[in-house]
C-alpha positions as a Python dict, from the first residue, in 0.01 Angstrom:
ca = {
    (1, 'M'): (0, 0, 0),
    (2, 'T'): (-73, -191, -310),
    (3, 'K'): (-205, -18, -615),
    (4, 'N'): (-516, -248, -620),
    (5, 'L'): (-585, -126, -267),
    (6, 'Y'): (-503, 200, -356),
    (7, 'N'): (-732, 214, -653),
    (8, 'K'): (-1020, 90, -414),
    (9, 'I'): (-953, 332, -154),
    (10, 'L'): (-936, 624, -403),
    (11, 'L'): (-1258, 516, -584),
    (12, 'I'): (-1434, 504, -278),
    (13, 'T'): (-1317, 823, -119),
    (14, 'L'): (-1412, 991, -460),
    (15, 'L'): (-1773, 810, -486),
    (16, 'S'): (-1840, 950, -148),
    (17, 'S'): (-1680, 1304, -195),
    (18, 'D'): (-1889, 1330, -515),
    (19, 'F'): (-2219, 1165, -303),
    (20, 'F'): (-2146, 1449, -54),
    (21, 'S'): (-2092, 1760, -296),
    (22, 'G'): (-2404, 1647, -478),
    (23, 'I'): (-2626, 1636, -133),
    (24, 'I'): (-2477, 1965, -6),
    (25, 'S'): (-2525, 2134, -352),
    (26, 'Y'): (-2864, 2035, -388),
    (27, 'L'): (-2983, 2128, -55),
    (28, 'L'): (-2835, 2483, -72),
    (29, 'I'): (-2979, 2579, -398),
    (30, 'F'): (-3324, 2363, -389),
    (31, 'N'): (-3415, 2332, -45),
    (32, 'N'): (-3509, 2645, 193),
    (33, 'L'): (-3228, 2561, 474),
    (34, 'S'): (-3428, 2806, 717),
    (35, 'Y'): (-3654, 2516, 851),
    (36, 'N'): (-3602, 2469, 1248),
    (37, 'E'): (-3638, 2042, 1195),
    (38, 'L'): (-3436, 1819, 977),
    (39, 'G'): (-3746, 1612, 929),
    (40, 'E'): (-3860, 1901, 693),
    (41, 'V'): (-3559, 1939, 483),
    (42, 'F'): (-3484, 1535, 455),
    (43, 'N'): (-3844, 1391, 336),
    (44, 'Y'): (-3872, 1116, 133),
    (45, 'D'): (-3900, 1316, -189),
    (46, 'T'): (-3581, 1506, -108),
    (47, 'I'): (-3383, 1172, -39),
    (48, 'F'): (-3539, 985, -334),
    (49, 'I'): (-3392, 1306, -569),
    (50, 'V'): (-3090, 1342, -437),
    (51, 'F'): (-3025, 980, -433),
    (52, 'L'): (-3143, 944, -825),
    (53, 'L'): (-2932, 1273, -948),
    (54, 'Q'): (-2618, 1115, -772),
    (55, 'C'): (-2687, 778, -930),
    (56, 'C'): (-2682, 988, -1284),
    (57, 'W'): (-2395, 1183, -1179),
    (58, 'S'): (-2178, 851, -1112),
    (59, 'T'): (-2297, 701, -1405),
    (60, 'L'): (-2181, 994, -1639),
    (61, 'F'): (-1842, 1038, -1436),
    (62, 'F'): (-1787, 631, -1457),
    (63, 'F'): (-1831, 651, -1819),
    (64, 'A'): (-1633, 963, -1839),
    (65, 'N'): (-1337, 790, -1673),
    (66, 'L'): (-1322, 1025, -1385),
    (67, 'Y'): (-1281, 749, -1133),
    (68, 'N'): (-1012, 561, -1296),
    (69, 'S'): (-663, 657, -1089),
    (70, 'R'): (-473, 656, -1411),
    (71, 'A'): (-705, 903, -1608),
    (72, 'T'): (-729, 1144, -1291),
    (73, 'L'): (-361, 1193, -1275),
    (74, 'S'): (-381, 1541, -1399),
    (75, 'R'): (-622, 1797, -1224),
    (76, 'F'): (-627, 2008, -1512),
    (77, 'D'): (-787, 1729, -1771),
    (78, 'E'): (-976, 1611, -1468),
    (79, 'I'): (-1145, 1989, -1452),
    (80, 'I'): (-1142, 1990, -1847),
    (81, 'R'): (-1353, 1685, -1847),
    (82, 'L'): (-1576, 1753, -1529),
    (83, 'V'): (-1720, 2105, -1568),
    (84, 'P'): (-1804, 2074, -1934),
    (85, 'M'): (-1989, 1725, -1870),
    (86, 'I'): (-2189, 1877, -1582),
    (87, 'Y'): (-2311, 2189, -1792),
    (88, 'S'): (-2370, 1951, -2081),
    (89, 'A'): (-2593, 1767, -1886),
    (90, 'L'): (-2788, 2047, -1723),
    (91, 'V'): (-2863, 2200, -2060),
    (92, 'F'): (-2970, 1849, -2162),
    (93, 'F'): (-3226, 1857, -1819),
    (94, 'I'): (-3315, 2195, -1927),
    (95, 'I'): (-3383, 2104, -2279),
    (96, 'L'): (-3595, 1807, -2195),
    (97, 'H'): (-3789, 2051, -1978),
    (98, 'I'): (-3871, 2275, -2219),
    (99, 'F'): (-3987, 2042, -2433),
    (100, 'G'): (-4229, 1898, -2181),
    (101, 'L'): (-4011, 1574, -2109),
    (102, 'I'): (-3957, 1654, -1757),
    (103, 'L'): (-4223, 1751, -1522),
    (104, 'F'): (-4012, 1888, -1262),
    (105, 'D'): (-4102, 2270, -1137),
    (106, 'V'): (-3754, 2397, -1130),
    (107, 'D'): (-3623, 2750, -1239),
    (108, 'Y'): (-3347, 2750, -1462),
    (109, 'K'): (-3158, 3001, -1270),
    (110, 'Q'): (-3135, 2728, -968),
    (111, 'V'): (-3053, 2447, -1226),
    (112, 'I'): (-2760, 2660, -1345),
    (113, 'T'): (-2632, 2777, -992),
    (114, 'Y'): (-2644, 2403, -887),
    (115, 'G'): (-2428, 2333, -1178),
    (116, 'L'): (-2200, 2619, -1086),
    (117, 'L'): (-2185, 2506, -677),
    (118, 'L'): (-2171, 2132, -765),
    (119, 'S'): (-1894, 2211, -1008),
    (120, 'I'): (-1713, 2385, -782),
    (121, 'F'): (-1737, 2164, -460),
    (122, 'L'): (-1631, 1883, -672),
    (123, 'I'): (-1313, 2057, -813),
    (124, 'V'): (-1216, 2140, -438),
    (125, 'N'): (-1290, 1802, -323),
    (126, 'R'): (-1079, 1609, -611),
    (127, 'F'): (-812, 1835, -588),
    (128, 'L'): (-757, 1774, -203),
    (129, 'I'): (-800, 1415, -275),
    (130, 'H'): (-543, 1390, -533),
    (131, 'T'): (-314, 1611, -306),
    (132, 'L'): (-346, 1436, -46),
}
């Protein structure tokens, strides 16, 4: 396998893994998953918010060089960069919410729990991807 093909496969795998980790984290924390119908869980507002949130995370991870195969060789270094970035972004969100610049109705405990769950899913997924 050529290095260029490996880098493309790694990028697609990491992006899709991050995307699905974000979806699962969001749905577990912010949605009541006791619904009987999937249509009620996946309404247009939820899809838009999750897609927008994942675009923000992917952009942050891209600028933090977390999709580069050379930069993600060390799993420990990747975790050291990933977790503080997630919580810094969430604290920034909470600060903007406190000052009234973001008008979502959220509970701060849910936001922090979302960050914890997202961090766990991302760490496990990235560890498995880099191990394979």
